[in-house]
C-alpha positions as a printed Julia matrix, in Angstrom:
501×3 Matrix{Float64}:
   0.0    0.0     0.0
   1.31   3.47   -0.92
   2.38   5.53    2.08
   0.84   8.97    2.37
   3.66  11.47    1.8
   4.02  15.21    1.85
   3.66  15.1    -1.94
   0.52  12.93   -2.17
  -1.38  14.35    0.85
  -1.97  17.87   -0.48
  -3.14  16.46   -3.8
  -5.58  14.14   -1.99
  -6.83  16.96    0.25
  -7.25  19.27   -2.71
  -9.31  16.71   -4.64
 -11.44  15.93   -1.58
 -12.11  19.61   -0.94
 -12.84  20.21   -4.62
 -15.5   17.5    -4.57
 -17.0   18.76   -1.33
 -17.16  22.33   -2.64
 -18.71  21.07   -5.88
 -21.37  19.3    -3.84
 -21.98  22.34   -1.65
 -22.53  24.6    -4.67
 -24.98  22.23   -6.35
 -28.73  22.98   -6.2
 -29.17  19.92   -3.97
 -25.97  20.66   -2.05
 -27.08  19.72    1.47
 -28.24  16.25    0.46
 -25.11  15.65   -1.65
 -22.78  16.59    1.21
 -24.59  14.27    3.61
 -24.53  11.51    1.01
 -20.76  11.91    0.65
 -20.3   11.63    4.44
 -22.5    8.5     4.53
 -20.5    6.93    1.69
 -17.19   7.77    3.39
 -18.15   5.95    6.6
 -20.12   3.25    4.76
 -23.03   3.98    7.1
 -25.83   6.48    7.61
 -25.77  10.27    7.96
 -28.5   12.85    8.47
 -29.26  16.36    9.69
 -31.75  16.31   12.55
 -33.72  19.17   14.07
 -34.45  20.01   17.71
 -37.17  17.35   17.83
 -34.85  14.63   16.53
 -36.59  14.56   13.13
 -34.44  14.23   10.03
 -34.51  17.37    7.87
 -32.05  15.96    5.33
 -30.67  12.45    4.93
 -27.86  10.82    3.02
 -29.32   7.42    3.88
 -32.03   6.26    6.25
 -31.1    6.77    9.9
 -32.05   4.04   12.38
 -34.4    5.58   15.04
 -32.6    3.44   17.65
 -29.37   5.27   16.85
 -31.04   8.61   17.47
 -32.47   7.34   20.75
 -29.08   6.01   21.87
 -27.41   9.38   21.57
 -30.45  11.3    22.79
 -28.95  12.61   26.09
 -25.85  13.84   24.27
 -28.01  15.6    21.7
 -29.71  17.47   24.55
 -26.3   18.66   25.76
 -25.43  19.89   22.26
 -28.76  21.71   21.86
 -28.26  23.37   25.25
 -24.85  24.63   24.14
 -22.93  22.58   26.71
 -21.11  20.6    24.0
 -20.32  20.93   20.3
 -19.93  17.23   19.55
 -20.46  13.84   21.11
 -20.15  10.12   20.34
 -21.61   6.95   21.87
 -21.35   3.22   21.13
 -24.56   1.34   20.4
 -24.37  -2.39   19.68
 -21.53  -2.75   17.16
 -21.78   0.82   15.87
 -20.63   4.25   16.89
 -23.03   7.16   16.65
 -21.53  10.63   16.51
 -23.17  14.05   16.56
 -21.76  17.45   15.66
 -23.32  20.89   16.03
 -23.44  23.01   12.87
 -24.06  26.23   14.81
 -26.72  28.03   16.82
 -30.28  27.34   15.59
 -28.88  24.97   12.97
 -29.57  21.23   12.76
 -27.11  18.63   14.07
 -25.04  16.34   11.84
 -25.63  12.75   12.99
 -23.53   9.83   11.73
 -23.96   6.11   12.41
 -21.34   3.55   11.27
 -19.05   0.81   12.48
 -16.28   2.25   14.65
 -13.54   1.15   12.26
 -15.14   3.11    9.41
 -14.35   6.4    11.16
 -10.61   5.84   10.79
  -9.04   8.24    8.3
 -12.21  10.19    7.44
 -12.24  12.64   10.32
 -10.94  15.47    8.16
 -13.57  14.8     5.49
 -16.29  14.87    8.16
 -14.93  18.13    9.61
 -14.74  19.79    6.18
 -18.19  18.52    5.25
 -19.59  19.83    8.55
 -18.2   23.32    7.87
 -19.66  23.35    4.38
 -22.97  21.98    5.63
 -23.12  24.82    8.17
 -22.43  27.4     5.48
 -24.92  25.83    3.08
 -27.6   25.59    5.75
 -27.23  29.26    6.69
 -27.29  30.25    3.03
 -30.45  28.22    2.45
 -32.02  29.64    5.59
 -31.28  33.19    4.4
 -32.85  32.34    1.05
 -35.9   30.81    2.73
 -36.22  33.89    4.96
 -36.04  36.15    1.91
 -38.7   34.06    0.19
 -40.93  34.3     3.25
 -40.51  38.07    3.3
 -41.27  38.2    -0.42
 -44.35  36.03    0.02
 -45.53  38.21    2.89
 -45.01  41.35    0.81
 -46.93  39.77   -2.07
 -49.77  38.82    0.27
 -49.89  42.37    1.65
 -50.0   43.8    -1.88
 -52.87  41.46   -2.72
 -54.73  42.65    0.37
 -54.15  46.29   -0.56
 -55.43  45.78   -4.12
 -58.41  43.83   -2.76
 -59.31  46.64   -0.34
 -58.98  49.25   -3.1
 -61.21  47.23   -5.42
 -63.81  46.99   -2.66
 -63.67  50.77   -2.13
 -61.96  50.63    1.3
 -59.33  53.26    0.52
 -58.49  54.21    4.11
 -57.95  50.57    5.09
 -55.81  50.0     2.01
 -53.61  52.96    2.89
 -53.13  51.71    6.44
 -52.1   48.26    5.24
 -49.92  49.71    2.48
 -48.01  51.8     5.03
 -46.22  48.6     6.11
 -44.52  48.5     2.7
 -43.02  50.9     0.22
 -43.89  52.67   -1.96
 -46.79  54.83   -0.81
 -49.99  54.43   -2.76
 -50.24  57.08   -5.5
 -53.01  59.69   -5.35
 -53.65  59.27   -9.09
 -52.78  56.3   -11.22
 -53.25  54.33  -14.41
 -54.24  50.7   -13.98
 -52.9   47.98  -16.29
 -54.31  44.47  -16.67
 -51.78  42.33  -18.55
 -52.73  38.89  -19.87
 -49.73  36.65  -20.59
 -47.95  33.49  -19.53
 -45.89  33.49  -16.34
 -42.51  34.21  -17.97
 -43.82  37.27  -19.8
 -45.77  38.46  -16.74
 -42.71  38.22  -14.5
 -40.52  39.95  -17.08
 -42.95  42.84  -17.53
 -43.45  43.18  -13.78
 -39.7   43.5   -13.23
 -39.28  46.04  -16.04
 -42.21  48.18  -14.87
 -40.84  48.11  -11.31
 -37.42  49.27  -12.5
 -38.85  51.96  -14.76
 -40.98  53.45  -11.98
 -38.28  53.24   -9.35
 -40.33  50.67   -7.45
 -43.3   53.04   -7.08
 -45.75  50.92   -9.1
 -47.94  48.5    -7.15
 -47.82  45.2    -9.02
 -49.6   41.95   -8.14
 -50.5   38.72   -9.88
 -54.29  38.6   -10.03
 -55.65  36.06   -7.51
 -58.78  35.46   -9.63
 -57.48  35.23  -13.2
 -54.23  33.28  -13.1
 -52.88  34.7   -16.39
 -53.43  38.32  -15.36
 -50.99  40.82  -13.9
 -52.36  43.99  -12.29
 -50.17  47.09  -12.17
 -51.06  50.4   -10.52
 -48.73  52.91  -12.16
 -48.47  56.4   -10.61
 -49.74  59.08  -12.99
 -47.67  62.19  -13.65
 -44.04  62.93  -12.96
 -42.0   62.22   -9.86
 -38.41  63.04   -9.04
 -37.53  59.39   -8.45
 -39.09  57.75  -11.5
 -39.82  58.21  -15.15
 -43.14  59.69  -16.24
 -46.05  57.28  -16.46
 -46.09  57.53  -20.25
 -42.68  55.82  -20.25
 -44.38  52.72  -18.86
 -46.93  52.9   -21.66
 -44.1   53.18  -24.21
 -42.36  50.18  -22.64
 -45.46  47.96  -22.64
 -46.43  48.98  -26.17
 -42.93  48.08  -27.33
 -43.05  44.68  -25.61
 -46.42  43.65  -27.05
 -45.93  45.08  -30.55
 -46.03  42.51  -33.33
 -46.81  39.46  -31.2
 -49.97  37.78  -29.98
 -49.02  36.1   -26.72
 -49.54  39.25  -24.6
 -52.68  41.37  -24.36
 -52.9   44.58  -22.33
 -55.84  46.68  -21.17
 -55.24  50.14  -19.7
 -57.56  52.41  -17.72
 -57.86  56.15  -17.89
 -56.18  58.1   -15.09
 -58.21  57.55  -11.92
 -57.9   58.63   -8.3
 -56.95  56.16   -5.59
 -60.59  56.06   -4.46
 -61.58  55.0    -7.99
 -59.32  51.95   -8.35
 -62.4   49.73   -8.71
 -63.53  51.85  -11.66
 -60.01  51.78  -13.11
 -59.9   47.99  -12.86
 -63.2   47.67  -14.71
 -61.94  50.04  -17.39
 -58.69  48.13  -17.85
 -60.52  44.8   -17.88
 -62.88  45.99  -20.61
 -59.96  47.42  -22.58
 -58.34  43.99  -22.31
 -61.51  42.47  -23.78
 -61.17  44.85  -26.74
 -57.52  43.82  -27.15
 -58.47  40.17  -27.0
 -61.2   40.78  -29.57
 -58.68  41.85  -32.17
 -58.62  45.62  -31.81
 -54.91  45.46  -31.0
 -52.63  43.92  -28.37
 -52.53  47.19  -26.37
 -55.82  49.0   -25.75
 -56.66  52.02  -23.61
 -60.21  52.12  -22.27
 -62.59  53.77  -24.72
 -64.22  56.17  -22.3
 -67.88  55.61  -21.6
 -69.19  56.64  -18.22
 -70.88  54.07  -16.0
 -74.46  54.44  -14.84
 -73.17  55.21  -11.33
 -71.14  58.07  -12.81
 -74.22  59.47  -14.57
 -76.5   59.21  -11.52
 -73.73  60.68   -9.36
 -74.26  62.13   -5.9
 -78.04  62.18   -6.37
 -78.0   58.41   -5.9
 -75.89  58.23   -2.77
 -78.88  58.51   -0.43
 -80.68  55.72   -2.31
 -77.55  53.55   -2.14
 -77.24  54.13    1.59
 -80.87  53.09    2.01
 -80.39  49.89   -0.02
 -77.26  48.89    1.9
 -78.46  50.02    5.33
 -79.63  46.53    6.49
 -76.25  45.06    5.58
 -74.19  47.82    7.16
 -76.26  47.65   10.35
 -75.89  43.89   10.62
 -74.29  42.53   13.81
 -73.47  38.78   13.84
 -74.93  36.66   16.61
 -71.54  35.02   17.22
 -68.13  36.67   17.19
 -66.75  34.0    14.83
 -69.42  34.73   12.2
 -68.69  37.16    9.31
 -69.47  40.76   10.21
 -71.05  43.47    8.05
 -67.76  44.58    6.48
 -66.82  41.0     5.54
 -70.25  40.35    4.02
 -70.1   43.61    2.04
 -66.7   42.61    0.67
 -68.12  39.2    -0.22
 -71.06  40.82   -2.01
 -68.78  43.09   -4.04
 -66.51  40.21   -5.0
 -69.48  38.0    -5.93
 -70.99  40.7    -8.15
 -67.68  41.28   -9.95
 -66.26  37.77  -10.17
 -69.08  35.27   -9.51
 -67.65  31.99   -8.27
 -64.16  33.48   -8.8
 -64.82  35.31   -5.53
 -63.51  32.23   -3.74
 -60.06  32.88   -5.22
 -60.09  36.61   -4.55
 -61.31  36.2    -0.97
 -59.35  32.97   -0.47
 -62.32  31.12    0.98
 -63.86  27.71    0.3
 -66.81  27.52   -2.09
 -69.0   26.28    0.78
 -68.07  29.39    2.76
 -69.06  31.56   -0.2
 -72.35  29.7    -0.53
 -73.08  30.18    3.18
 -72.34  33.91    3.01
 -74.6   34.35   -0.03
 -77.45  32.7     1.85
 -76.81  35.1     4.72
 -76.8   38.07    2.33
 -80.14  36.9     0.9
 -81.59  36.92    4.39
 -80.15  40.28    5.46
 -81.0   42.15    2.25
 -84.3   40.36    1.66
 -83.51  39.43   -1.92
 -81.86  36.78   -4.1
 -78.28  37.85   -4.84
 -78.13  35.27   -7.67
 -80.89  37.1    -9.59
 -79.47  39.36  -12.32
 -81.86  42.34  -11.86
 -81.13  42.22   -8.12
 -77.4   42.01   -8.82
 -77.65  45.07  -11.09
 -79.42  47.04   -8.34
 -76.88  46.04   -5.67
 -73.92  46.67   -7.98
 -75.21  50.18   -8.66
 -75.75  50.77   -4.92
 -72.21  49.66   -4.05
 -70.69  51.89   -6.73
 -72.75  54.89   -5.66
 -71.9   54.28   -2.0
 -68.19  54.12   -2.88
 -68.41  57.66   -4.31
 -69.15  59.08   -0.88
 -66.22  59.24    1.56
 -68.6   59.39    4.54
 -71.68  57.14    4.77
 -75.0   58.91    5.29
 -76.32  58.3     8.8
 -79.95  59.03    7.93
 -80.36  58.54    4.19
 -83.08  60.66    2.63
 -86.03  59.13    0.84
 -85.13  58.22   -2.72
 -86.22  55.66   -5.28
 -84.49  54.04   -8.22
 -87.05  54.93  -10.92
 -86.74  58.58   -9.99
 -82.97  58.39  -10.33
 -83.15  56.75  -13.74
 -85.95  58.78  -15.31
 -83.74  61.72  -16.26
 -82.54  63.15  -19.55
 -78.94  62.34  -18.63
 -79.73  58.66  -18.03
 -81.78  58.45  -21.24
 -78.86  59.91  -23.19
 -76.53  57.43  -21.48
 -78.86  54.57  -22.49
 -78.71  55.64  -26.13
 -74.9   55.77  -26.04
 -74.69  52.32  -24.46
 -76.72  50.61  -27.18
 -75.74  52.76  -30.15
 -73.11  50.3   -31.53
 -75.72  47.5   -31.61
 -78.41  49.53  -33.37
 -76.18  49.86  -36.41
 -75.03  46.22  -36.39
 -76.82  42.96  -37.18
 -80.46  43.15  -36.11
 -80.33  39.9   -34.16
 -77.6   41.1   -31.79
 -79.96  43.26  -29.73
 -82.38  40.34  -29.45
 -79.49  38.08  -28.44
 -78.41  40.51  -25.73
 -82.0   40.73  -24.5
 -82.34  36.92  -24.34
 -78.96  36.52  -22.64
 -79.67  39.08  -19.94
 -83.22  37.78  -19.53
 -81.78  34.33  -18.91
 -79.55  35.52  -16.09
 -76.51  35.98  -18.39
 -76.47  32.23  -19.06
 -75.69  31.0   -22.56
 -77.84  27.88  -22.16
 -80.94  29.9   -21.21
 -80.42  32.32  -24.11
 -79.96  29.4   -26.52
 -83.32  27.92  -25.45
 -85.07  31.27  -25.86
 -83.59  31.89  -29.3
 -83.77  28.3   -30.51
 -80.04  28.26  -31.23
 -77.07  26.19  -30.12
 -74.92  27.36  -27.23
 -71.85  27.89  -29.51
 -73.98  30.05  -31.83
 -75.1   32.24  -28.9
 -71.53  32.47  -27.62
 -70.38  33.63  -31.05
 -73.01  36.37  -31.02
 -72.06  37.48  -27.51
 -68.41  37.69  -28.55
 -69.51  39.82  -31.5
 -71.36  42.12  -29.06
 -68.23  42.31  -26.91
 -66.18  43.49  -29.88
 -68.77  46.12  -30.85
 -69.14  47.46  -27.32
 -65.45  46.97  -26.44
 -66.57  45.49  -23.14
 -66.26  42.09  -21.47
 -69.66  40.4   -21.09
 -68.73  36.77  -20.48
 -66.17  37.48  -17.76
 -66.12  39.94  -14.85
 -65.96  42.65  -13.81
 -69.36  42.82  -15.39
 -70.82  45.43  -17.69
 -73.93  43.27  -17.81
 -75.46  45.29  -14.96
 -75.24  48.57  -16.87
 -76.55  46.8   -19.98
 -79.43  45.39  -17.94
 -80.56  48.91  -17.03
 -79.87  50.27  -20.51
 -81.92  47.58  -22.22
 -84.82  47.84  -19.74
 -84.9   51.6   -20.16
 -84.66  51.23  -23.94
 -87.51  48.72  -24.06
 -89.9   50.26  -21.55
 -88.66  53.67  -20.54
 -88.56  52.68  -16.88
 -86.82  50.23  -14.56
 -87.96  46.66  -14.29
 -91.33  46.48  -12.55
 -90.23  43.6   -10.37
 -87.75  45.83   -8.6
 -90.43  47.91   -6.95
 -89.84  51.46   -5.76
 -86.71  50.85   -3.71
């Protein structure tokens, strides 16, 4: 056998260290290092946590070995020792601390197998300690990133629900501050393109844009871009130039952009951007800015705030019988999410579908109506939007009724503008829209009414979407405004079944 000499030892050490460092730098470095230790002793090796559970193994560790060295492990965890070894049957079990709050390297092998590998074990232990701390730092950074993402989702959710003050309080835990005025982007793309655009928008705005992946539509990215100039970032139109450049000449990315809105109007901005995205998807172009058309709530304006307060008063006065039951604010958020996203509300609110179903039943009872009925949804949607216009809720709302709010010259002119594109298109489109809305915005019901197939009705609805440049089949829904517009067009008044409230 060749004697180890001063010439051969450095070469052997260098090769051993090279292999250990190669293992440590690999994506699966911790497991590879432990595997190399286990192979060197022809036994078992593992990292164990404070409870004695293996967090990484090179080979399966016998529970009896862990139990045999249990008292020594307690001494190591308490800081009274850095290493220990005990004999168990015909094996030796050794343990070595990797540092404070780090797991312990545990090795089990025949005693003879330890001869000549002590330096390898020591080097591997140092690299394992470094790798563990590096991985822990990465995991901590990921947790911080996940927490920041969750907070951003909460902020966007609160803004969409009209809870601006709450959103600002939550947003204060992060930077940047929420902008007073902004342009809202909804970007539809695969994950790679979404992530790339998010990073570029963040850089271009100096981190001042609020960017989140939509919790409801998995292919959507939402970006709130500050409007106007700021000393620390490029003007907002630079973001528009960037996104236009990215999407030009290709079809895998579609972008809808709102008009400039105030922070209190983020919900309106999201609807605008979503409808602009529908126009982009319909072939108008990959990048579309919302073609301005005021909502019914915008036309009715402050005159409707008292009516809205009256409609929502039973909900806002609701007090749950048990503290664990959803309160008025939670139910109002649920109602808003349901009206905008339907069953997608479960993803936005992060609740189970049975929880959503239970809350809808509760809303039916509190409001005295069926929140699955389209005319009722249109009335509640209008009430929520009108209520969101007022910073302070009315304590004693004045008497007001919906027909009186809608029987005005301004609303009649708005109705004509809403339906104008359809009056100059194919004659059957208006009938299709009427049948679709009359059937609760369900394709199957419209198909039965019209005596057509479901694909034929869908094709007509998509044609209506392109003409109106609005999204009908997916939320947030313009179907509520169209419900009122069509009823007013057909009869000159609101639907009789809605009464005078």
